[in-house]
N, C-alpha and C positions, 0 to 999 in steps of 0.2 A: 505493499498498500506505500503511495504516492500520498506524505502525513505532508510538504512545504505546500503540493499542489491545492489539498485539501485544507488547507487553513487558508487560504485565498483563494476559496472557492465560493460564491453565492448560494444562495439557496435559491433553486430555476423558482421563476412565479407565473415563465408564463412557457407553455409545453407543445412542441412539435406535433400538430396532432395527424402530420401523414405518417409515425413513424412509430411501430408496434414491437415492444420486446419479446425475443427468441419466445418462444415453449422452453426449450432446458436451460437461460438464462433464467427464467420465470419460476420455474418450476427448481432450479436454485438454489435461487431465493426465500423459496415459502420453503422449502428443506430448515434451510438457516431459521429462519422467523419460528418454525414445529420445535428448532432444539433449543431455544434461548432460553437461558433461566428464568425461574422466579424463586423470591424465600418461601422458603419448605417446599419448593414443587408444588405450590397451590395451583398454577397453571390456572388461573384464573379468567382466560380468554376465548373468547371465538372471533373469526376472521373474516369476512364476509369480500374475495376477489373481487372485485367488477371491474370486466373485462368485454362487455358486450354495449355496445352503445346503448343497447336503453336500460340497460343496468346503472350506465355513467349520467344516465339525461334522467332516470328516478331520484337518485339521489343528485345532482346537480340544482333539481327544481322544489327538491323537499331543506334547500339546506336554511330557509327561514329568513324571512325578508331584509332583514338588516348584513344581509350575508352574499348576497346574486355574487358580487366579486371575485369571487371562489369559483360559482359554476363553471368559467372558463377550463382554468384548471382543470378539473374535475374531465367534462368534456374531450378536450385536449390532452389529458393526459393520455400514456399505454393500456396500466392500468388501475385504479385505487380499491386498497384494503381500507374497510373497515374494522377499525377494533373496538371490537364489545370485552365490557369488565362482568363479571359475575354484580349480580346486584345484594348479596352475601354466600353462606357458603355450608349450605345445604349440608345432613349428618350423610347422604347420596352421593356427592359430588365427592365427599374428601375417602368417601368406603371408595370412589372406584380409584381415584387416585393412589390408595393403597391399593389396592386389588393391582392393576399395573406396574405399579412398582414392582412388589413380590413376582411377578409373573417376568417381571423383565429382569430378576436376580438382582436388584439394587444393593441386598442389604442379605446375604446369604445366610449369613448365621442368625436362628430365628429369633436370639434374645437381645441382637441390635434391629431387629428388624420391630422388635416389640418397643421399642425405648424409643426407635422413631418417631412411629405411630403415638405414643404417649405423649413423649416433646413437643410434635407438628400436633397435639390438639392444644395442648396446655397451654403452648404460644397463641393459636389461634385466641383461644380460651381469653388470653389477659387481651392480647389488641379487642375485642369484643362486647369484653364485661368491666376491662381498668381503664383502657385507654382512650376507650367505644371509638377509635377510625379504622376501625374493617374493612371498610369501603373506603375511604382514602389510603389505606395500603392497599389495598391490591389495587389502583389505579395506577400507584407505585411501581406495582410490577409491569401494569401494561406499557411505561415512561418506558422502563427500563427496557427491553424488549421490544421499543419502536426505536431509539436507538442507539439499539444495536444493529438491528434489521435499516437504517440509515444507513451505517456501515459497511453494513456488507453490499447493498444496494450498489456501492459506492465502487470498493471492491469487484464487480459483477460487470462496471462501468453502465451506472444504471442509476439515474438523478432518484432521487427519492423528498419529496418536499410535506411535512407533517402541518397539519391543516387545524384550529382549532377553532375557526368561524364557520361553528356553524352551530343549527336549533337542536338539540339534544333528543328534543322530545319529538320534532318534526321526524328524525332522520329510521327514530325506535317504529313511529308508527305507520312509515313507510313497507321497514324491511319487515315491522314483524319483530324485530328486536327483544322488546320487552316480555311475549310469549313464550322466550326458553330461557329468562331467568338473571338474562343480560340487560345492557346499557351501553349503548355510545361512547366511547371515552374519548377519540382522537381517530382525524382521515388521516389515511398517506398515501399520496398522492404518487406518480412511478413514472419515469417514463422517463422520454430524450428532448431537451432543452432546444424551444426556435432561440436559435443565434440571432436574430435578428434585433432579440427584444428582450435578452440578456441585459442583465445590468450591470456593468463595465465598470459602477463607483470602488472606492477603494474601502476594504475590512477595516471600520472602526470598532476599536474594543479599548476599556482600559490598560493602562500599561502595567507587566509587573508589578512593579512595589506597589499597587494600591490592590491586588489579587492575594498578593502569595503572602501568607505568614510561616518564615521557616525558622522552626524551634528549637 
């Protein structure tokens, strides 16, 4: 990965609608997305991968009145991913996580497996009842997955632009997302930039002495 290039690159604000991500590249990126870690392996997400013009238009038409400017990004992107997060962690979800871990042999030692499950349940109870931030904590996992996937996209030669300008209630309703126990957290537009509309100004960030404290 060329870090110097990455550090000087603006997020794409206009995609070239004539270019499509090759299937092999998309599958690689989705494999990476599936593999991205989450705290306690909670895996609170479901991802809607919009590839067709109809699906992208459905999303663009349901961003909400204030966010219509993002419609063109979605329509011209090769693909857009709706990243959703669980609204809660029912026992059925946790049972599924543990069953998959056991089947995959994550903890071959039965005692260690049982201890892991106990510690995970205890940690989730802490977030739910003591810190009372379970939803916020799960959204943090979604954003960690988002950031890692954006970096992976760059490695594959694909531009990735996160979008928070949308009405989650409207998007949830359009795609019947809340019926699944999830809600929309963030969008990720993927594709190739329209070079004629690329932002060419300098990157502007605070100086290092304002950002870092060495102890």
